[in-house]
PLY file of the C-alpha trace (Angstrom):
ply
format ascii 1.0
element vertex 156
property float x
property float y
property float z
element edge 155
property int vertex1
property int vertex2
end_header
104.30 44.31 49.65
107.87 44.44 48.42
109.30 47.94 47.91
112.75 48.22 46.41
115.12 51.12 45.89
118.14 50.10 43.84
121.16 52.05 42.62
123.17 51.47 39.46
125.85 53.90 38.29
124.49 56.30 40.87
120.90 56.44 39.58
118.27 55.20 42.00
115.10 53.49 40.81
112.14 52.52 42.96
109.42 49.95 42.48
106.77 48.22 44.54
105.28 44.78 43.93
102.61 42.74 45.72
102.37 39.03 46.36
99.21 37.54 47.86
99.16 34.05 49.35
95.84 32.34 48.76
92.82 33.57 46.84
92.99 37.32 46.15
89.98 39.07 47.73
87.88 40.92 45.14
87.95 44.15 47.16
91.76 44.14 47.39
92.04 43.51 43.63
89.63 46.37 42.91
91.50 48.76 45.20
94.88 47.78 43.80
93.71 48.27 40.20
92.28 51.69 41.12
95.65 52.58 42.58
97.49 51.49 39.43
95.07 53.68 37.43
96.03 56.66 39.63
99.73 55.92 39.14
99.33 55.55 35.37
97.45 58.85 35.25
100.34 60.57 36.98
102.87 58.88 34.71
100.90 59.77 31.55
101.00 63.47 32.45
104.69 63.51 33.44
105.93 65.47 30.44
108.83 67.86 29.97
107.72 71.44 30.52
104.85 70.46 32.84
104.84 71.75 36.42
105.24 68.80 38.80
102.37 70.14 40.92
100.13 69.87 37.82
100.85 66.13 37.68
100.01 65.88 41.37
96.68 67.58 40.63
95.96 65.02 37.89
96.66 62.32 40.48
94.32 63.95 43.00
91.63 64.07 40.31
92.19 60.35 39.62
91.86 59.54 43.34
88.51 61.36 43.29
87.43 59.60 40.07
88.09 56.20 41.64
86.15 57.07 44.80
89.04 57.82 47.18
89.15 61.64 47.27
91.10 61.99 50.53
93.53 59.05 50.35
96.27 61.07 48.65
96.74 62.92 51.94
97.85 59.76 53.80
101.22 59.25 52.06
103.55 61.38 49.95
102.87 60.93 46.25
106.47 60.75 45.07
108.29 62.98 42.63
111.62 63.39 40.92
114.17 60.68 41.59
117.80 60.54 40.62
120.85 60.29 42.80
118.81 60.38 46.02
115.60 58.55 46.94
113.59 61.60 45.84
115.15 64.80 44.58
111.92 66.36 45.80
108.55 65.13 46.96
105.89 66.88 44.94
103.29 68.92 46.82
100.79 71.62 45.82
103.39 74.39 45.98
106.31 72.57 44.31
107.86 75.15 41.95
109.75 72.61 39.79
108.99 72.03 36.13
109.61 68.58 34.67
112.76 68.44 32.56
113.43 66.28 29.51
114.82 62.84 30.49
114.24 63.54 34.18
113.50 60.42 36.23
110.30 60.25 38.28
108.77 57.78 40.66
105.21 58.48 41.67
103.89 56.29 44.45
100.20 56.77 45.09
98.71 54.57 47.74
95.27 53.45 48.80
95.23 51.97 52.26
96.59 48.44 51.87
97.99 49.03 48.37
100.66 51.05 46.62
101.76 51.45 43.01
105.30 52.47 42.08
107.64 52.25 39.11
110.35 54.56 37.80
110.13 56.42 34.48
111.96 58.95 32.38
109.97 61.96 31.21
110.74 62.19 27.49
109.36 64.33 24.68
107.87 61.13 23.22
106.05 60.25 26.43
107.01 58.34 29.56
109.71 55.71 29.23
109.39 52.95 31.81
112.70 52.07 33.47
111.27 49.35 35.72
109.02 46.60 34.32
106.84 43.75 35.65
109.20 40.96 34.56
107.82 37.97 36.48
104.45 39.39 37.42
101.10 39.14 35.72
100.20 42.43 34.09
97.39 44.96 33.92
96.92 46.83 30.66
95.36 50.25 30.42
95.47 53.34 28.27
95.37 56.81 29.78
95.67 60.11 27.90
96.87 58.24 24.82
99.59 56.34 26.69
99.42 52.51 26.81
100.61 50.81 29.98
101.53 47.27 30.98
101.81 47.39 34.75
102.28 44.72 37.41
99.20 43.03 38.84
99.24 41.29 42.20
101.08 37.97 42.01
98.91 35.23 43.52
100.56 32.24 45.17
98.24 29.34 45.97
0 1
1 2
2 3
3 4
4 5
5 6
6 7
7 8
8 9
9 10
10 11
11 12
12 13
13 14
14 15
15 16
16 17
17 18
18 19
19 20
20 21
21 22
22 23
23 24
24 25
25 26
26 27
27 28
28 29
29 30
30 31
31 32
32 33
33 34
34 35
35 36
36 37
37 38
38 39
39 40
40 41
41 42
42 43
43 44
44 45
45 46
46 47
47 48
48 49
49 50
50 51
51 52
52 53
53 54
54 55
55 56
56 57
57 58
58 59
59 60
60 61
61 62
62 63
63 64
64 65
65 66
66 67
67 68
68 69
69 70
70 71
71 72
72 73
73 74
74 75
75 76
76 77
77 78
78 79
79 80
80 81
81 82
82 83
83 84
84 85
85 86
86 87
87 88
88 89
89 90
90 91
91 92
92 93
93 94
94 95
95 96
96 97
97 98
98 99
99 100
100 101
101 102
102 103
103 104
104 105
105 106
106 107
107 108
108 109
109 110
110 111
111 112
112 113
113 114
114 115
115 116
116 117
117 118
118 119
119 120
120 121
121 122
122 123
123 124
124 125
125 126
126 127
127 128
128 129
129 130
130 131
131 132
132 133
133 134
134 135
135 136
136 137
137 138
138 139
139 140
140 141
141 142
142 143
143 144
144 145
145 146
146 147
147 148
148 149
149 150
150 151
151 152
152 153
153 154
154 155
């Protein structure tokens, strides 16, 4: 797992990528893809005017849908990002409402995996700031939003 926080012109972005040496175990692939689904669900619902805690609830529902109802409790789920690593970490009582063009990095995790990229919440839907440039990709569509997200890079 490679997790990066980088700053340019003051703005911080975060991303996480995985490299696996040898044949990727089926169970790890399945868990990782479930985690990316959870992350994409959270990203899809990150819209201006939406309470951040509502997005967290969508993520919790996605954890349950994928068969991991309690895993969200093991690591913070991310939140608004900007000129610090997280402006706030979203929890069930977060009072903040998502603003137009506000940056977010959700980072759901299932034990042994994590999914993380940085987006802008725009009125036209999420705008990805970080992209899987040299990684294989996973494609999925959630709540009308199409995603191309990084898969695990396998090195033989």
